[in-house]
N, C-alpha and C positions, 0 to 999 in steps of 0.2 A: 550536234545536238547541245541542248542546254538543260541547265539544272530542272529548269521547269518540267522538262520532259522525261525526266526519271521517273520509271516504274513505282507501284507500289510496294515492292520487296526490295529492300537492302542492306548495304553494310555499311556503316560507319567507322571508319578506324582513327582512332584518336593517336598520331604518329607524335612521340615527344621526342624532339630532340634539344640539349640542354643548347645548340645554337641558336636555336629561334628566341629563347628571350622570351621577354611579354610580348610578342608581336605573334599573335595568335590567328588562325583565320582558317575557314574553308574552303577546298577547291575540287575539283571531279578528280579524281586520278585515273577513275575508266569508265566513264558514262556508260559502255555498250553492258557492262557490269553491274551498273547502280549502285557503284563504290562513293564516298565521300570521303577524304580525307579532312582530318582536322589535324594541324600543326599546333603542337605548343612547345614551350617551356615546361617545365616541373613547376615552377612558381605563379600563384595567381592565374592560373589555368581552368578554375572550375565556372565562373561567374562568366567568362565568355565562350565556355563549353555550352553551358547551359543555353546562353543566350541567342548561340547562334543553330543549336536544336532547334528550340522555338523555332526561330524562324525558317525552319525545315520542318516541322514538324510533318504539315499535312500534307508534305508529299509521301508520306510513311506508311503504309499498313501495318508492316512488321519487317523487325531492323535486329541484324545481328550487330552489336557492339567489339571491337575487338580494340585493345590496346599493347605497346610496346614496352610498355611503362608497368613492373610489376607495383610501385609505391600508388599511382594515377588507378591501377585495378583495384587494389586493396580500398582504395578511401571510396570510389563510386559504390563499389560493391557493399561498403559500410553503410556509408551515408545515403546515398540514394538507391535502393536496393527495387522498389517497385519499377522504378525506370530503366536503371541498368542491369535489369535482370539476366544473369547469365551473360556478363561480359567474359570475352575470351582474352587471354594474356597470350600473346606471341612472340617470338623475338626474332624472326625469320622475316624482313622486310627485303624487298617487296611482296605483297602476298603473290602466290601462283596462283592460275588459274582453278589448281585443283583445290588450294585454299579457299579461294572466293565460291567454287561449288560448293565446299563442305561448310563453310559460313551461311551461304544461302539457303541452303536446307534446313537450318538450323533457327532461321532467324526466327524471333519472339514479337507477339503484337504488340504493339504500345498500348499503353492504358489511354482512357480518355480523358482528355481535359480540355476545357472550354480555352479556348486562345483568343485574348485580342494583343495585338503587337504595338498597340500605340501605347500601353501602360509599360512601365518599365518593369523590367525584372526583376529587378531589387528596386526597394521603395528607398527613397531619402531618409526616411523616417529609420528606417531597417539600417545604414548607413552612419547616422549619429549615433544610436544607440550601440553597434560593433565602435566605430570611435573613443567614445565616453569609456569602454573598458579596455582602450590601448592605452590607456592616461596611464601615469604611477598610480599603482595601487591602492596608495596613502589616502588618493583622491578619488577612489572610487568603494569605499568599504560603506559601512550599513549606516555612516552619519550621512552620507549622500540619499538617502531612501526617498527624500521628496524626489531628488533630480533624477534617480533611475525609475520612478514611478511615473513620472513625467515622461519621458522618454520612452516608456512601453506602452501608455497608452495612447500615445500618437504612432506607435507604431502597429499597436493591433486594430484602432481605429480606420490605417490604411488597408489592412490586411481587410477588414469586414467590408471597405468599399468597394474593393478591387474587383473588375470582373472577369478577370485572366487567372481561371482556377492553375493554369501552369503554375502561374509565377507566386501564388500563394503557396502552392506546394513546395516551390524550388524555397521559398524565404523561409518557411518552419525547419526544412531541412539543412538550411544552412546555418541556423542558429548550433547546431550540433556540429556541424563541419568545422564551424568558425572557433568553437568553444574553447580548444585546445591551443590554439593563438593567441587568445586575449589574455591579457592578468589573471590570476587566481581567482579573484573574484567574477570577472566575466565570464571566466570556466564552468562555475559553479554555477551561476547565473542563468546563463544559455542555454545549459542543459536543464537548468530545473522550467524556464520558458519552455523550451523545445516539448520537453515531455505534456506541459499541461496544453500544449497547442496541439495534443495529436502526437509527436513523434513517436511510433513505438518500438524504433530501434535504437534507441540511446542506452548504450552499452550497461546494464546493472553491474558486471562484474566492477566497469570503469568509475560509475558512483561508487560503490564500496570502497573502492581503493581510496576514496577522496579523504574515509575517515581513520588512515593510518598518514593523509600526506604529513610530513613535517611541518610542509610553508603554511599551515595552519594550527592555530592555536589550540590547545587542549580542548579547551570551551565551546571554540568553532568548531572541532571535530566532532564533538558530542551535540553539537547542535547540527550535522548534518548527519549525522546519527538518527536521530531522533524523526525528520524529516524523510529520511528513507525510508522508516519503518511506518509512518504515517501514508507515503505514497503506496506501499504494498497493503499496508491496514485497507485502505479507500479505492485499492483494485487501480491506481491509475497506471502500474511497472504492467507492461506485458506479461513477462515472465517474474516470477518471485525466487530469490535468491535462497539458496542451500544455509543449513543450521547452520555448519563449519563457516561461511562466510559471513554470517550475522555475528557469530560466536568469537569468530578473530578480531573484528571489528569493536565489539564491546570489550571484551576482555582485553585490549590492547590500551582502554581507555581506561577502564578499572584500575590495570597495573601504571600505569603514569599518573594518575591520582594518588595511589597507595603509594609513590615513589616520590611523589613528593612532599607528601605527609610525613613522610619517613616510618619505622615499624612502631606500629600503636602500642607494643606490649606485649607480654607471654601470653597464650591462650589458656583461658579458667579453665582449670580442671573440673568435673561437673563436682566434686565434693565444696568445690570454693563456692558455687553458683548457688543463688537464689530461686530452689523449686518453686516457691510461690509467684516468683513474678516472669513474664513473656512481656517482651517487645514487638511489637508487630510494626511494620512499614511499607508505605506505598508512595508511589511517588505523584499519586495526585487524589486526594479524597475529597469528593462532592456531598453527593447525597445517597439516599437508597436506591432512586430510581438512576444514576448512573451505577453499570453493570461490576466495574471494578469493584467501586466502593460498597456495593452490595456484597461482595463476598467477602472484603473485609470485618462488615458488620458482621453477618452470621460468620466468622470466625473467632472473632471475639466475644458473640454471643456463646458460643461456644464454651471458651476458655473462661470465659466466667461461670458462666450456670452451671456447666456438665463437668468441668475440669476445676471449677474454684481457685481459679488464676489472678490474681489483680495484673491488670493491661496497662501497658503504655502505647498509644498510637501514635506514630509519629510520620506527618506526612511533610514528605519531602522536599515538594514542588519541585522534583527532577524531570518530570514528563513533558517533554516540547517545550522546553526552558526558555526565555529568553537573554538569556548570558548564553553570548559567546554570538549571537545572531550575527549573520554577514548576507550580503544580499541574497536574495531567494526569491523567487516568483510565487507569489502566493504560501508564501510562507504558513505552517501552522503552530498556534501557542497554546501551549494549556492556561486552561480556567484553573482559577484558584477557589477552593472552598472559602466561605465567608459565616466561618464559626469563631468568634473573638468569645473561647471560654476555654477553660484548661481542662475541664470536667465535660464529657457528654454521655448521654445513655439512649440506647438502642434497645428497645423490647425487655428491657426491664434487668438490663447488663451494663453496668456501671464503670468507666473508663477513662483514664488521663490521656490528654491530648493535647501534642504540639505539632504546630504547623511551621515550616521553616520560610526560609524569606524567597521571594521572588527571585533574587540571584543566583539560587543554589542551581549546578552543584559551587560550591566553593571550600577552599580549605578551612576556613576559620569555623563556618557552622560545622561540616564534618568531624572537625577537630573537637567540637563541642559534644556532640552525640559521642563519641570516643570515652569523654570525661564522662558522662551519663552512663557508659555500660559498665565504664570502672567502679562508677559509688555504686550502681544498684544489682552489677553481676545480674543479671536474667539467666533462668537456666536454659532458653534458647530463644530467638527470635523466630518469625515467619514474617515471610515478604510477599506480598501481594503483587505480581509483575516483575519490574525489571528496578532496582536501587543501587546506584553507586556505592550510597553510603551505608547501605545493608551486608553488599558484598565486602565493605572492607572491615566494617564490626565482626564478619563472619572470621576474622585472624583472633578474634578475643575469645564466641561464646559461638555454637553452631547455630546457624541459617537453613532455614527452607522455605523454599521459591516455591508458591503456589502461581501457576500462571493464568492469566485472564482472557487467551485463547487456547485451540485447541493444538498447541503444538509445545515442543519441550521448550522451555524458559532457558532462556542465556543467562549465566550466571555463574560466577567461579565459587560459590555457597557449596557447603556441604551435601546439603539434598536441595533435591528439583521433584517436584510432582509431575505426574503424568496421568491422564487416565486410564485406567484396563481397557476401555474399549478403543484406543487408538496406539496402544504401548507397543505391538507389533510393526507400527509404522512411524515408529519414533524415527527421526533421523540419527544418522552417524553420530556418535560425538565422541571425543577422545578419552582416552582409557582408563584417565585419570579421573576422570567422573562418574565412568560408570554406576561404581559401585553406591552413588547419591541418589540412584534416581528410583523412587516411590511409586509402585503402580498402585495409585488410589484412586477412588472417583466418587466425590461429595457432590452430593445433589443440594441446595437450598430447600427451605422449607417449602410447602408447596405452598403458593400464593393464593387469597381467596379473594374474592370481588369484596368490597364495600360498600358500594350499591349497585343499583336497579338500571341499567340505562332500555332504552329501545331503539329499533331503527330507525323513526319517524323522529327522533333527536336528531338524528344524523342526515337527514333525507336519502335512506338506503330504503331501495325499495323492500316490501314485505315478502313479494312472490318471486324474489329473485336468488341464486347462487350466489352466495358471498364471497369475493376475493378481498382477503386483506392484506395490503402491502405493507408495516410497518416498517418504522425503522428513525435514527435520528440523525442519520448522515444519509439518505435518499438521492440528493442532488449529486453525493458522489457516486454513489452505487448505482442508479438507474442510468441508461442510456437510451437511444433508439432504438436499441436491439431488444432490450427487456419491454419497450411501450409497445414494440413491432409485435412483437410475442402476445402481449396480451390484447390486442387489436385483431390478432388471427385466429382467437379462439373460436370455433366453428360453431356457434350456439348463439342464440337471442336472448339464452334465459341466467345468463352472469351479471353481475356487477361488483366494480373494483374499489373498493375503497383503502385511498391511502391516509396513514398519519404518522405521526411524528414531525420529524424537522421537511419542509420538500419544498424549497422556497422557489424551484423552476416547476411547479407544476403549472401554473399560468402560462408558462413560455409554453409547456410540452403541448398542453390544451390549443394554441394557437397554430403552433406546426401541425398537432395532428386534432382536427378540430371534432372528430370521431369519438375521442378521449374525454370530452367533456357530457359528452349526452350518457355513456354508460360509468361515471366514477364520480365521486368526490373526495376531497381532502377534507381532512376532519381534526387538523391539528394532533398536537401531542396531547396523549390519555393518560391523566394520571392514574387513573383504575385501570389499569391496563389488563386485569382479570374480569373484568367487567365487559369492559369493549368487544373483549374477544372473545366473548360468547356469543354475540351478536353474529360473526359470521359463519360462513362454511369449510373456510379453507386458507391457510397461512401461506401467502406465495413469497419465497425467499429471491429477493436480486442477488445477482454476482457479489456477495460480501463474507469477509472472515471473523466477523463477530456475530452478534445477536441469538447466543446461544440461550440466556435467561427467559427471554422470550418467546422461544423455538419451545424449550420447557414447560413454558405455562400455556400453552395453545392445546400442546399434547394432552398436559393433564385437564383441558376443558373437551376434549375428542376432537379438536381440531387440527384436522391432518397438516404436516407441516412438508410442504415441498420446496426442493432447493439443489442446487449442484452440489456436486460430490465433492464439494471441500467446505470447510470453514468449521465453526461452532454450531450451526445450526443442522450442518448434517452429521456431526459426531452426536446432534440427541437425536435428530430424525431416523438415523440409520438406513438401510440400502431400500427398504421399500419405499421411500418418501422421495430415493434422492436421483438425479438424473444427470447425465453426461451432457447436455445441451441444452437451450432454453425449447428448441424446437420438441424435442422428447415431453420437456414438462409441460408444453401448449399441448401436444396431446393427449394426454393423459385429462390435462383440465378439460378441453372441449369433450372426453369421452362422462366424464361424470355432471357435467353439467347437462348431458342429455338423458343421463343414466340414475335418476334417484337409486335406485337399488344398491349401483356402483358406490355413490357417493357414499349411502349409510353403514356401506362395508369401509370406506376409506375410514370413515371417522369412529367406527370401532375400533377398526386397525391401529389408530393414531394413540386411542385410550390405553389399549392392549398395550402398545408401546412403552407411554409413562410406565404402565405396570409393572414393565420389564426394568425397566431404567431403576424405580424406587425399589425393586427386589435386589440389584445388582448392586446396588450404591450403600457407599461405606458411611458411618459416622466421622464425623469432624475428630472426635474421641479414638477414634481409630490410626488417623494420621498422627495425632501427639503421642499415642504408645509407640507406632513405627520410628518416632523422628528418636524419641528417648530411648529404644533399645535396640536402635541400628548402629551399624559398625561406623557410622561418621559422627556419632555424638559426642565424643571425647578425640573426637580430631581437629589441628585447626584447617581452615581452609585452602585451597591453592591457589591465592593471590599472587604468592610468592613465587609459584612455580613456571618455569616455561617450557612444559611438555605440553 
């Protein structure tokens, strides 16, 4: 009997013997029992194994993989789980008849792949990219960005041109497999590239450990930290990290900056501070249409007009910095606000403004801010989002951190705000930080329309139930699953309007031709309140942010449908939240065919907004909680290690 005669269900034994070395091959150990044996050593086994498996792939319908090596077992399970599902570890060889019978009974169907054996399993472009990052790391840092980009573009173009789906799958998974075998920049780059190409098996824990990896400079580690936060925010990671993982990574970075700066001086007693001055920090200040900047401006307005404070806003430019950049595929970089002025005004509130350089964070400028604090001795400081500079400053004066998303902020400062709607779901935090959690829920002022818009202006049918999908990150948030949900709505009475930034709209229309006939992309809408009045339902793609636009929609009696996480969920509440996109699509189908149900949904949306307003606190409540709280006259925990 030959290999060609083997039946469709079988066993593939990966027999690892150190004496085999690099001489790897398949043979038939027991043809009558449909057992194939792959003899290999512990080094360089993976590509020959995958190549041989591809050759014999069509001969099997279901397979039990088994190996006698724990390391190989762990690697195949970790890096190729879709292929080697349930690979078995067995130390006793040869396999007995009982072993074979048992393994045959639990054989698993192989995933379907288009096969083209004439194509190489691993392309020359992949090999060139891998070889580059085997060089001395000094030759592969960010200075070689152009070379890295060219090598990567060639590799991706090769993937796109391949007909063998098995080979494409293998090469994407090999990026993560080889990452730890390359120099430190190759490890980071291959992991980031693998993620972008769709490998959801990249370990989140391993990625976050890079932030504390001493092989990298402090600024490089902070760069990695920002890239990981960006990936989580945009939904690129299959699983989200927990609070303690993020907090540990962030606090280590802050403490090392503080250590390099040295002690800033003694904490100022409240009697030494100026009760009329408050400093406000943000890591990226852009414009009122940028949600975190809007929160800053609303906070400053309350400080100036309601609390009669003199305010200094410092844009630290720490978000997604270029400082510390290293090879990272499709890295995100922060934009800079274009305000060439020392004072700014927002809705009657006039305040001082300082923007730090694009080279932040750096010790020289942080030291300069420390000197400003020592000179003006503000009563307290407020940070919107995260800021290394503000956390270091909290050793001199109390700092309160207001989050930009619906989760507990990472900070070593005295206070952190977490809205009352989700305080029961706050991640566990170190005991030393718990006294500083403030249960405050502040809503921005209700946004009003500044103009009158019509559906005709945007080619929106007058007689359809209009679904709005707004957002400035739609390219990252929308995927085939979301588009499929929209296209599977069981009604001919609906129309979809995408608004914001959606460069991939035309591509989706080409791949899903029906989409063009039931939708339109209208670009960014400056007057969002006027725009949202034109639609019937706000449909939220999977996202972390989007809170302010969701709140605006509710105020206009527009229901906000969302999955059960993120800012939109924190405002919309349980009534409008779903576990899956399928559940969401089912409700949309119902209300598109039942206008009475749609009217009820709109009524509930407005009622939800009224409830939120009734439960909300004033900004002055935040200020009072800070001043009267237990941490107002206590230095921060930057120097502590518990």
